[in-house]
C-alpha positions in Angstrom: 13.0 -26.1 -38.4 15.6 -27.8 -36.2 14.3 -29.5 -33.0 16.4 -27.2 -30.8 15.0 -24.0 -32.4 11.5 -25.4 -32.2 11.9 -26.3 -28.5 13.2 -22.8 -27.7 10.3 -21.1 -29.6 7.8 -23.3 -27.8 9.3 -22.9 -24.3 9.8 -19.1 -24.4 6.1 -18.2 -23.9 5.8 -20.7 -21.0 8.9 -19.3 -19.3 7.6 -15.8 -19.6 4.2 -16.8 -18.2 5.9 -18.6 -15.2 8.1 -15.5 -14.5 5.1 -13.2 -14.5 3.1 -15.5 -12.3 6.0 -15.7 -9.8 6.3 -12.0 -9.7 2.6 -11.5 -9.1 2.6 -14.0 -6.3 5.6 -12.5 -4.4 5.4 -10.8 -1.1 3.9 -11.7 2.2 0.5 -13.2 2.8 -0.7 -10.7 5.3 -1.3 -7.9 2.9 1.5 -5.7 4.3 3.9 -6.3 1.5 6.8 -6.4 3.9 6.4 -2.7 4.9 6.9 -1.9 8.6 4.7 1.1 8.8 7.6 3.4 9.7 8.7 5.8 7.0 12.3 5.6 5.7 13.4 7.3 2.6 9.9 8.2 1.4 9.8 11.6 -0.5 7.7 14.1 1.4 7.6 12.0 4.6 10.0 12.4 7.5 12.0 9.2 8.5 10.8 7.3 11.5 7.2 8.4 11.6 4.1 6.2 11.4 3.4 5.8 7.7 0.9 4.2 5.4 1.5 4.1 1.7 -1.3 3.9 -1.0 0.1 1.8 -3.8 -1.2 -1.0 -6.1 -4.7 -0.2 -4.9 -3.8 -1.1 -1.3 -2.9 0.5 2.0 0.6 -0.7 2.9 0.8 -1.8 5.7 -2.8 -2.9 6.4 -2.2 -2.7 10.2 -0.4 0.0 12.1 -0.1 0.8 15.8 0.7 4.3 17.0 0.2 6.4 20.1 -2.3 9.2 20.8 -0.7 12.4 19.5 1.5 10.7 16.9 1.3 12.3 13.5 0.5 9.5 11.0 1.5 10.1 7.4 -0.3 8.8 4.3 1.1 9.1 0.8 -0.5 8.3 -2.6 2.4 6.7 -4.5 0.4 5.9 -7.7 -1.6 7.7 -10.4 -5.0 6.4 -9.1 -6.9 9.0 -7.1 -7.3 8.0 -3.4 -8.8 9.2 -0.2 -8.1 8.5 3.5 -11.5 7.8 4.9 -11.3 7.2 8.7 -14.4 5.6 10.3 -16.5 6.6 7.3 -15.4 10.2 7.1 -13.2 11.4 4.2 -10.5 13.2 6.1 -8.0 13.7 3.3 -10.1 14.9 0.3 -9.0 13.5 -3.1 -5.3 12.6 -3.1 -3.4 12.7 -6.4 -0.1 11.0 -7.0 2.6 12.0 -4.5 0.1 13.8 -2.3 0.8 13.5 1.5 -1.9 13.7 4.2 -1.3 13.7 7.9 -3.7 12.7 10.7 -3.2 13.1 14.4 -5.4 10.8 16.5 -6.7 12.4 19.7 -8.0 9.3 21.5 -7.0 5.6 21.8 -9.0 3.0 19.9 -9.1 1.0 16.7 -9.7 3.0 13.5 -10.9 1.6 10.2 -9.3 3.2 7.1 -10.8 3.0 3.6 -10.6 4.7 0.2 -13.8 6.1 -1.2 -12.8 5.2 -4.7 -11.5 1.7 -4.1 -13.5 -0.3 -1.5 -11.0 -3.1 -1.5 -8.5 -0.8 0.1 -8.7 -1.3 3.9 -6.4 -0.8 6.8 -6.7 -0.7 10.6 -4.8 1.7 12.8 -4.7 0.9 16.5 -4.0 3.9 18.7 -2.7 3.3 22.2 
């Protein structure tokens, strides 16, 4: 085997591993994945509304601020079954892929959001 061919064969798996690692490490460190929390171009959700996506076993963004009376939209963008559990109460029921749930807060405060199926999924909504 020629040296050049051998080097290419040896380097290819390392380059692939490096590319996969770089892709997995991308995004912001705050868990928000660069999402602003305002819907824009999301199927089933009006533009400009407070919005939290459920994707990659995460709530995106993990922190959202809205006002009393705002309608907050949640969408399950993946095949995993999710819930929107607010302060320990499952408000959404089981959400399949592409399901949209809305919640309208009636009083100010900080609300903890979780998923019954995936305890690592956590978000906080601050209502002013």
